[in-house]
N, C-alpha and C positions, 0 to 999 in steps of 0.2 A: 317487435313482433307481438301481435295480439295474443293474449292468453285465451285458452279455450277451457270452459267448464263443461264437463261431460256428466252424464247420468251415473248413478251408482246402483248397479243391479246384480244381485246374486253374489255380493261380497267383493266386487271389483268395479273399476271404472269402465263405463260402457260408452263408446263413442256414439254420437248422434247419427242414427241411420236415416232420419228423415231428410237430412240436408238443409234443414231450416235452423237458423241461429238468430238470436236476439242480442242487441248491444247492451253492454254493462258499462255505465259511465262513472268516472270519478267526479262526484258532485262539486268538489272544490276547484277543479280545473275545467270541467266541461268536456274532457277528452274521453273518448271510448277506449278503455283499457282492456276489455275482455269481451269475448263472445260466449254466449251460453247456448247449448244445444236445446232445441225445442222438441219435445217428444211427440211422436205420432201415436195414433191409437194402438198400433202394434207394439210400440215400445212401452206404453203404459201396461198393455196386456202382459208383456214379458216380465215387468216388475211385479205385477200381481201374481203371475204364475210362480216366480221365484219365491215370493212370500208364502204362497199357498203350499208349496212343496216344503219349505222350511218349517211351516206350522205343524206338519205331521210329527216332527220330533220335538220342536221347541215347546209346543203346547203340552207335551207330556214330560217335559224336563222338570227336574226338582227345583224347589224354591232355593235350595242351597246353591245349585249351579247358576241360576239366574242372578241371584244377589251377589255372588262372588264376581261375576263378570261386571256387574254394575259398580261394585266397589273399585275394580281396576279401572273402569271407565272414568269414575269420579276422580281418581288420582291423576289420570292422563289429562282430563279436562282442566283440572287445577293447574297442572304443569304447563299447559299450552294456552292459558287464558290470555296472555299478552298477544300471542300470535293470532288467536281468534279475534281479539279486539282490533288488531291491525287490519284484518280482513274486513271487519264491519266498517271501520272508519274509511277505508279505501273505496268501498262500494255504497255505503249509506251516507257517509259524511259526518256522522256524529263525532264529537270529540272523544279522544282516547279514554279519558276517565269515565265518560258516560258509557262507552262500549264495555269497559271493564265491569261497570256496575250491572250491565245486562247479563254478562256471563255469570257474575256472582249470584244474581237472582235465579238463573237457570240451575246453578249448582244446588240451590235449596231443594229443587224438585228431585234432582238425582239423589240427594240425601234421603228424601222421603221414599223414593223407589228402593233404595238399599234396605230400608226397613219394611218392605212390603209384606213380609211374613206376618206382621201384626195385623195389617189391614185385611189380609186374606184368611185370618183365622175364622173357622166356621163356628156353628153353635150346635149343641147337643142337649136334648131333653131325654132323660131316661125314664122308663116306666110310665109313659103317658097313658098306657093301658096295660093290661096284663102281659108282661114280657115284651112290650112294644117300646122301641126307642125311635126318636125322630131327630134327624140332623139336617142342618142347612149348610150348604157349601156354595162357593162362587167359582165359576169356571170361565176361562177366556172365551172370546167371541170367534177368533180366527184371524183373518186378514183385516186390518183397519188402516185408515188413511188419515193424513193430516195435511191441511192446506193452510199455509201460513203467510203473514204479511211482510212487507218490506221493512217496517219500522223497527222490528226486533228479530233480525234474521237468525239469531242463536237462541234467545230466551224463549220465544214462543214455541219453536219445535221442542225445546227442553221441557216445556210445560206439558207436552203430550207424550212423546215416545218413551221416556223412561218408565212412566207408570204403565203404559200399554204393554211394553215388552216384559216388565217385571210381573205383570199379571198373566203372561204366557201367550200374548198375541204376537203376530208379526206385523210389520209396519211399512207403509209406503208414504213417503213425504214428498209433497209438491211445494217447494219453497217459492218465494217471490222470484221472478225472473230478473228483478232489478238488482238484487244483491245475493246471488246464489252460492258464493264460495264458502261461507260459514257452514252451510248445511253439508257440503261435501267433506269439509274438514271434520265435522262431527261423525260422519260415516266412517272416515278413515280411523278415527280414534276408537270407535266402537269395534271395528275389525281388529285393531291392535290389542284391544282389551280381551279379545277371544270370543266375541259374539259370532255365532255360526253364520255362515253365508246365507243370505236371503232373509234373515230376520229383520234387517233394516235396509230399505232401499230408497233411493232418491231419484225422482224424475222431474226434470225442469220443463217449463213450457208456459202455454197460455190457456185459453178457454178450451182448446181441444183436449189437453191433458186433464184439466179439471173436470170437464163434463164426462170424460170416459171413466174417471174414478167414481163419479156420482152414479153412473149407470152400471158399472161392472157388477155382474152377479156374484162374484167371489169376494167383494169388499163388503164387510158386515157393518162397519160404522165409519163415520166421517167426523173429524174435528176441524173446525174452521175458526179463524180470527181475521176480521177485516171490516169493511164498510157494511152499513145496514142493507143497502140494495143487494149486494152480493151475498150477504148472510141469508137474506130472505130467499134468494135463488138457490143457494146451497141446500137450505132446509127443505124447500118445496120439492126440488128435484130428487134429492137423496131419499127423503121419506117416501116419495112416490115409487121409488125403486126398492122399498122395503128395508131401508137402512136406519140404524140408530144415528142420530145427529145431535151434536152440540155446535151451534154456530153463533159465535160472539160477534156482534155488530158494532156500529159506530157509537159516538158519545157526544154529549154537550155537557161537560161536567161543570157544575156550579159550586161556588164557594160563598156561603152566607156569612156576612160579617155584621155582628150585632154591635150596638153602641158601646157596650162595656168591654169589647175586645181590646187586646194589646195591639194597637194599629201598626206598630213597628214589626211585630211578629207576623201580623196578617199580611203586611206589604211584602216582607221577605218571602213568605210562603207563596203569595200570589205570583210574584216574579219568577221564583224557582219553578213552580208548577206550570206556569203558562209558557215560559220560554225555554225550558230545558229541552234538549234534543230538537230545538227549533219548532217546538209545538207539535212534533210528529209522534205523539203518544196518545193512545186511546184513553189514558187516564190523566191527560193534561187538563188543568183548570183553564177553561176558555171563557167562562162568564163569572164575574164577581157581582154579587148582589149586596150593595151597601144599604144597611137599614138605618133610618133616621138621619141625623145631621152629620154622620161621620163621612159621607161620600166625598166631599171636596178634599178633606185632609187625607183620606186614604188614597185618592187618585194622585195627589201630589207626591205622596210617599212612594207610590208605585212608579211614577214617572222618574223621580230622582234615581231610583235604583235601576230602572230599565235602561236609562240613558248611559249607564256606566258599563253595561255588558259588552265584553270584547268579542267581536265576531271575527272568525277566521278559520283557516283550515284545521280539521280535526287533528292533524299531525303536529300542530303547534301547541306545546304545553300551556301557553298563555291563553289560548282560545277557550272561551266559555260556551260559545254556540257556533255550530257549523252551518253549512248550506242546506238547502232542501234537496230532496232526492233527485228531482228532474227539473229541467228548465220549464216543461209544460206545467208542472205542479207549482213551481215558483210563480209563473205568470197567472195561474188561476187564483192563488192566494192573494196576489196583488190586486185583482179585480174587486175583492171584498173591501179592501181599504179605500181604493179609489172611488168606489161608489157609495161609501158610508155616509158622507156628508149629505148627499142628495136624499138619503133615506132617514135623515133626522139625527144622525150621530154627531157627536162632537169629537173631531179627530185631534187627540192630544199629541200622539206621536205617529208619524207616517214613515214606515220603513221601506216603502217601495223605492226603487231606483238605487238601492244600496249596492256598492261594489267593494271589493277588497283589492288593494294595490298588489299587482303582480299576479292576480288570479281573476282578472276581469271577466273571463268566460265561465267562471263558476256559477252555480245556481243560487246566488246570494239574494237575500232579502233581510232588511233590518227589522227592528222591533216596532210593532204597531200597538197603540193603545187607543181604544175608542171609549168615550164616556157618554153617559145619558143615552144609552142605546135602547131604542124602542124594540119591543118583541116582534114587530113586523119586519125589522131589517134582516136582509139576507145574512149579514155577518153574524146575527144571533141565531137565526133559524137553522143554518147549515153547519155541518161539521167541517170547519175550515182546514184543520190539520196543518196549521202553520203558526208562526209567532205573532198571533193577533189576539189580544185580550179585550173582551167587552166588559164594560162596567154598567150595571143597571141599578136603578134606585128603587127602594121600597120604603114606605113609611113605617111599617110594623113588621114584627116577626111573622105574623100570620100572612101578611101580604107577600112576604118573601118566600115562604114555604109554598103558598099557592102558585106563585110564579114558577118555581122550580118544578113542582109537580105537574104543571101544565105542559112541560116539555115532553115530546114523544120519546126522548131518550131517558134511560135510567141506569146508566153505567155506574158512575161514582159521584159522590158529592161530599162536601165538607162544611162544617160550621166553625167559626172562630168566636169564642165567647169565654168569659170567666164564670158564667152562670150555669151551674150543674143542672138545675132544673130545666133550663131552656135546652141544654144539650141533650138531656134525656128525652124531652119531647121530640126534638128534631130526629133523633135516631129511630124513634118509633113512627113518626108521622111522615117522614120523607120517603118518596117512592123511588128508591134506587137500590141496587144490589150491594154496593159497598159504600160505607159511610166513614168519614173521618171527623173526629172531634179535636180541633186544633192540629190536625194532620191533613195537609193539603192533597196528598196522593195516597189514598188508603188502599194500596195494593196489599192483599193479605199475605201473610207468611205461608210457606209451603204446605203446612199441615191444616190450613183452612182453605176454602175454595174461592176462586176468582170468577166473577160473573155479574152481569147486570140484570135489569128488569126491562120490561116494555120492548122498544125497538132496539135495545142493546143486546138482546139474547133471544135466539130461536132454538127451542128444544128445552128439555126438562132438566138437564144437568149443567152445572157450572164446571169449570175446568180445574184440574188437579185437586189435592186434598181428598176427602172421602168421596166427593162427587166424582172425581177422576177414577178412583178405583171402581166405583159402582158403574160408571159409564163403560169401562173396558171389560167388565165381567157380567155374567148373568147368573141368577140364582137357581139353585136346584135343591129340592127338599126330598130327603130319603127317609122312608118309613120302614122299619125293620122289625121283624118278629122271629125270634129263634125259639121254637117250641122245646119244652122240656121233654125228654124221652118218656117220662111217666104220664104225659098228657093223654087224655082221652080224646080221640078225634072229634072235632066240633060238629062235623057234618055240614051240609049245604044250608046257607042262610042268604036269601035274596033281599033281605032288608038292608037299608042304608047303614054303612058301618058306624058304630058308636063306640066311644072310648069308655071302657068300664073295667 
């Protein structure tokens, strides 16, 4: 019997009223295991209405009430991390250890939200003029929405809604229809933790649901993580409808390897960052820039390590890399490898045509490594989102930095070197939002903010950290004067107010 994933509206499961459902596939087997309800405009409106009604009380709730619920949610999330990881593996395909890591990084943001009282502290200046005090406070926006991708079905929602609800907002989540079950499990745990009905809602679906959230007059802000074309659409449409937007787009993350680098460490890092989660990470390293004469040795070290990666179902503890999310995506990734040689690339490893015994219908692809990749090749220009690593060559540090900065993407980047001066130059000169020095995937800890530059970010705010708190609140300044009973009335003064 096929499992059905329904919406979560007003604190309970809500069966799909539209009658439209989408398939959810187990990527390791290729079998459709679940159907997910697709929301109509009316169902999105119902979720927003539930959130709007809940905001009337939640927006006025005390910080103590909000954080006590979040502390209980954090304990439940920790207790159910294995169960959530199993849901992720079943629908996304990533190996269980990787899914557990996703939940752990999401927990960091819940930790941050539990301490939101510090982030929301206001400011007070006394006696700015005679008996005049000025205070600055931050208040919630109202109903906010999150639209999240398939590659991190638990972590990316956890980057958004804990901060949003801790700030006093109510939330409508539209997760990926490819792996929706983790989002519903999060909703159930929030309800068990005591979150009032309607504060957190989940609607599933496709462009119909997304566009309604972008246009709905009661949605005040939209958070998004996904590809650059969709991020641009989200930003353009939502801002045209008067909403605050943070839309994180695609990436082509580079790793610059200087001649003095520890090549074994660099090769380990490149393989881990390029092929982890089958390359379906916005922070994956997809391009290595080898500087000087180290290229041949580095490529050989990468090849030796990549060939040993065990590919198999995410439920197998011995598997290091699982399948891709869909057959269509697997086939698209394969086209980049099959067309690489004709575009001037040297194909060192070709992972197309890979299968796993006993799981022949799964969405499998093996490891691919392309060397001496020209910047004109599609494998370099596009965000492949699969286990394909491109190696480019540069003669000097300056040439390598210029190559990286010429990319339209600016999500994350890394440098591998023993030279502190070169590393310092790199972190100042490189045009990217997140930089690693001998760290291949520089995803910031929760109390800093995550976000890129250029075509990797649309909007003014990065996600979580201080940027997250500021995104989900708006400032208000209050000027107060309490006259002394002995004051003489000042009389009418039409001049511009001056502090004295």
